[in-house]
DOKE-464021 format. One record per atom (N, C-alpha, C): atom name; x, y, z. Coordinates in nm, 2 decimals, decimal comma. Layout:
BEGIN
[node CA [X Y Z]] ...
//
This chain:
BEGIN
[node N [0,64 0,61 0,88]] [node CA [0,66 0,74 0,79]] [node C [0,68 0,73 0,65]] [node N [0,60 0,76 0,57]] [node CA [0,63 0,73 0,42]] [node C [0,69 0,85 0,35]] [node N [0,80 0,77 0,26]] [node CA [0,88 0,87 0,18]] [node C [0,80 0,89 0,06]] [node N [0,75 1,04 0,05]] [node CA [0,66 1,09 -0,06]] [node C [0,78 1,09 -0,18]] [node N [0,89 1,11 -0,15]] [node CA [1,00 1,14 -0,24]] [node C [1,03 1,01 -0,32]] [node N [0,98 0,89 -0,26]] [node CA [1,04 0,78 -0,30]] [node C [0,88 0,70 -0,36]] [node N [0,83 0,73 -0,48]] [node CA [0,72 0,66 -0,55]] [node C [0,74 0,54 -0,55]] [node N [0,84 0,46 -0,56]] [node CA [0,87 0,33 -0,60]] [node C [0,86 0,26 -0,44]] [node N [0,89 0,33 -0,33]] [node CA [0,90 0,28 -0,22]] [node C [0,74 0,27 -0,15]] [node N [0,70 0,38 -0,17]] [node CA [0,55 0,40 -0,17]] [node C [0,46 0,28 -0,26]] [node N [0,51 0,25 -0,35]] [node CA [0,42 0,16 -0,43]] [node C [0,46 0,01 -0,36]] [node N [0,57 -0,01 -0,32]] [node CA [0,59 -0,14 -0,25]] [node C [0,55 -0,15 -0,15]] [node N [0,51 -0,04 -0,04]] [node CA [0,44 -0,05 0,06]] [node C [0,29 -0,06 0,05]] [node N [0,23 -0,05 -0,06]] [node CA [0,09 -0,06 -0,09]] [node C [0,08 -0,20 -0,15]] [node N [0,18 -0,22 -0,22]] [node CA [0,17 -0,39 -0,26]] [node C [0,19 -0,48 -0,13]] [node N [0,26 -0,41 -0,03]] [node CA [0,31 -0,50 0,09]] [node C [0,16 -0,51 0,19]] [node N [0,07 -0,42 0,16]] [node CA [-0,02 -0,40 0,23]] [node C [-0,16 -0,49 0,17]] [node N [-0,14 -0,48 0,03]] [node CA [-0,24 -0,56 -0,05]] [node C [-0,21 -0,71 -0,01]] [node N [-0,07 -0,77 -0,04]] [node CA [-0,05 -0,87 -0,03]] [node C [-0,08 -0,96 0,11]] [node N [-0,07 -0,82 0,22]] [node CA [-0,11 -0,87 0,36]] [node C [-0,25 -0,90 0,39]] [node N [-0,32 -0,83 0,30]] [node CA [-0,47 -0,83 0,31]] [node C [-0,55 -0,90 0,24]] [node N [-0,49 -0,99 0,12]] [node CA [-0,56 -1,05 0,05]] [node C [-0,61 -1,18 0,11]] [node N [-0,72 -1,25 0,08]] [node CA [-0,79 -1,20 -0,07]] [node C [-0,89 -1,07 -0,03]] [node N [-0,87 -1,02 0,06]] [node CA [-1,00 -0,91 0,10]] [node C [-0,94 -0,79 0,08]] [node N [-0,97 -0,71 -0,06]] [node CA [-0,90 -0,58 -0,06]] [node C [-0,96 -0,47 0,02]] [node N [-0,86 -0,37 0,08]] [node CA [-0,90 -0,28 0,19]] [node C [-0,86 -0,13 0,11]] [node N [-0,87 -0,15 -0,02]] [node CA [-0,83 -0,01 -0,08]] [node C [-0,94 0,11 -0,05]] [node N [-1,08 0,06 -0,03]] [node CA [-1,20 0,16 0,01]] [node C [-1,14 0,22 0,13]] [node N [-1,07 0,17 0,22]] [node CA [-1,07 0,22 0,37]] [node C [-0,94 0,33 0,38]] [node N [-0,88 0,35 0,25]] [node CA [-0,78 0,42 0,23]] [node C [-0,82 0,57 0,18]] [node N [-0,94 0,56 0,15]] [node CA [-1,01 0,70 0,07]] [node C [-1,01 0,79 0,17]] 
//
């Protein structure tokens, strides 16, 4: 469950996903 009241936490979550999925970005899959 994402904490939408915590933008910083959400940012850290996205950074974690990007770091986990590098070097193949998956940003398009989130649209």
